[in-house]
N, C-alpha and C positions, 0 to 999 in steps of 0.2 A: 137695646132695642130701638131707642130714639136715633141711636147714631146708625145703625142699620138702615131704617127708613129713610133716613137723610143721603145715606150712600146710593140706595135704590133709586131714589128719587133722581139724584145726579145723575146715574148710570143711566136711568132711561133718558133724559132731558139731553144726553150724551148721542146716545143711539139715535135718537128723533132727531138731533141738530146734523148729525152724518146723513141720514137719510133724506133731509131736506137740501143738503150742500154735497152729496155726494161727487166724487170724484168722475168725470166722463170722460178725460183725456189726460193725457201728461207728453209735454213736449219738452224733450233736454230736462231742465229744472223747472219749468212752468207748468202749472196744473189750471186747468179748466174744469171747472165747476157746473154741477145743474144748475144752479141759483143764477150763476153768469149766461147760461144759456136760456132760462125763463126770462131775464131780461131783455135778451136779443129779440126774445118771439114777443114781447110786449111793446118792444120799441122799434119795432118791423117797420110799421107805418113811416114814422118819422124817417128811420134809415133809409128806407127805398127814394124818400124823397130830396134827402143830403146828397146821397151817394146811390146813385141807381146803376152806376158800374159795378160797386160790389156787391148790393143787395138788389138782383136784377129780377128776383120771380116773387110774386104776391104772398107764397106760402114756402115754408123750408120746415122741412122735420127736423129733429132734434138732431139726429144724426148730420144733416146736413150743414146744420150751425155750427157744429163742434167741427166739420173738417173745416169751414169758414174759420173758424179760429185757429185751427191749426195752420192752416195756409198763412194767416196773417203773421205769424210766428215764423215760418219758414222763410217769408219774403223779406219781414224785418232783418231776419239774420243774414240772408243774402246780399241785402243792400248794406249792410254796415261792413260786411265783407269787402265788398267793390269800393267802397269809402263814402257811400248816401247814409247819413243819419239825419233823420228830419228834427229838429231843432224845435224848442218851444216857439222862438222867434220865430221861424218858419210859419208854424201853425198860424199864431197871432197874427202874421201878416198875413194870412191868405183870408182870414176872417174878416179883417179891416177891408180887403178888398171886396170880399164879398157883401159885406153891410154897405160900401159905397156904391157898389154896381146896383143893388137893390134899394138903395137909400133908404138905410133902415139905420137906425141907432143902435147901442148896445141894449139899451131897455126895451127896443122893440125886438130886439132878435131875442131874448131873454123872456119875453112874454108869448113869441111865437115856438119855442122850445118848452116853456110850461105848459100851452096848450096841447102841445102835441106830446105829452108825458115823456119829454126827454129833458133832460140836466145840460146844463152849460159842461160839466166835466167831460160828459159822454159824446155830448158835440165835439168837444176840443178834441178828444181822442180818436172820433169818427172822421175829424178832420184829416188829423195827423196819418190816418190808415189810408184815407182817399190819395194824399199827396203819395205814399209809400207805394200802393197800387200804380197810380199814374208814371212815376218813375219805373216800377216792375215792368210796365208794359213799353214803355221808349226805350229803354236801357237794355232790358233781358230779353223779352219776349219778340219785338218789334224786329230786331237783327235776325232773328231766326225765320221770320215769315218772309219767303219770296213769291211775289207776284210778278210774272213773266206779260211781257206787253201782249201776246197772242191770248194771256187769259183773260185779260181786260177788254180784248176787241170780241174773244166769245161771248163774254158777257155783254157786251154791247150789242152784238147780233141776235141774241135772244129777246132782246127789248125795241130792237130796231131794224127789223128786218130789212125796211127798203130803205135806210140811210146806210153811208157807207162808211168805213173807219178810217179811209186811205183816201187822198184826195193827190190833185197836182198841184205843185208850186211852180209859179212862172216868173221868169224876170223878162221883162217886155220893153221894145223900143216900138212905140207907135207911130205910123207913118200916115198922114191925113192928106186928102186930096180933095178940094172942093167937088161937090157933086155936078156941078154946073160945068165945068170944065173937062169932064172924062165923057167921050162919046161912047157909042155902043163898042167898036173897035177897040178904042184906048181900054176898055173895061176890060176887055179879052187878055190884054197885055198888061195889065197895070202891075201885076206881080212884080214882072220882067222889069217893068218901067223902074220901080222902087227900088228892087235890086242894085239895078245900075248906078239909081243914085246914092246908094250907098258905098258904092264903088269908089264914085268918081265927083260926087256932090255936087251933078249937072245934072237938068232936067228941064224940059219945056215947060212940065207942069209946074204948077207952084205948089210945091209939098213942105209939109210941115213936119218937123221930128219931136217927138215927146217921150222921153225915159219914163216909165210907168213905175219903175222899180220891181218889186215881188208883190207877186199876187197870188191866191190863193185859187184854185178851180171854183170851190163852193161860194166865193163872193163875188162870180163874174154872172153875165146874164146868158140866160141859154143858148143864146144864137152864136155869143162868142164863146162858151162852153165848146159846144160842137165844132166850130172852126178850130180850135187850138188843141182840141183831141187827137186831131190828124197832123197836127203840125209838129214836127221834132225839132230838138235843140239844132240849132244853127242853120233852122229854115224860116221862110216867109210864110203866111198865111194866105190862105184865098182871100180876097179883098170882100169887107163887111160894111154894108150902108148902113150908117148910125145916123140919122137925122138928116143934115144936107151934106155929110163927108163920107167919103170913102175911107176905110181903114185898112192898113196893111201891118200887121203885126210881124216884128222880126223877133223869134225866141230865142233869147241869151241862154237860159236854163229853163231846163224842164226835170224836176225831181220829184217823187213820191214824198208825202206828207200827212202828217194825221189832221183827218178832217176836223172841222172848226165844232161839228156837232159831236165826235168823239172827244176833243179835247174839253168841252164844256163837261162832258159826263164822267169825265177820267177820274177825280178825286171820289166822287159817289160812288164810282163802280169799285176802286181801290178801297174805300173804307167799305164797304158790303163785302168785297171777296176776304180785306184783314179780319173784318169780326167773324166769318164763318170760320177761317183757319186758326185764329189767333184762340178759340176755346181747346182745339184739338192740340195744339202747340202747346198750350198751357197745361196742360193735363200732363202731356207726356215729360214736360220739363220738372213739374211739382213732384209726379211719381219719382222721377231720377234724383231731382235734390231732397227729397224725403228721406231716402236709406242714407245720407250723410249725418242724420238726427236719430236721437231715440223718441220714437212716436209710440205711445199706447194708447189706443182708444177703447174703451171699457162698453 
């Protein structure tokens, strides 16, 4: 009777333990348990602070957290397959770099983790997973993302309807003549006079020559932009009075290039489109890669 009671008690405890730590998923030989998922939920605020790229939502359902755990296994095994294994030394090096950047010592870091209900071992493994996730994005997902120049420009137009993504780039030679030496009649013929001077290097006027190198249209004055817009490669511009000098510009080159406004916005636009596209591509990749593994979610 006594033995039967002990056996019943042990059986009851075993059943209770299984209920508390039941299997939520199996990935190959790895088991994901309910206690692991519950621990993830309790430490979610700390995880969002440390690795927002992985824990990118304020709330996760149990099923979503199970899928995250499954993804970590699939990603880790794919990285190992292509030769990327994140060692303990790499993780420790990353932690030390973070401490240095935040001006923290190990004691302060441990205090921060404790105040966020997070153990150092959990932090260590989360840093490993974060390094792996960044490798996954850069080595596997990013090469699959194709963003065309036109896509970037279309996105630029949405937010900058008054700005142009393209502009002209000029290679200019500037011929200058003092205003006081130019009569009204000479003014009308100044373009031809400068053209002849370029050919013969002779003129009754005092003409100075200056190579301005390459200049973009959006960096020029409005008056100069207007004059050059109608001047083609190999031509002389109409005379333009700037201060006490008339300027005639010889256009050695005239090409279309990206505007400064577009170039300044390009990286931001790329990251925005990449972030939008990467979610879909990541899902397709994970769905495909998961078929190579034994995965059972309960």
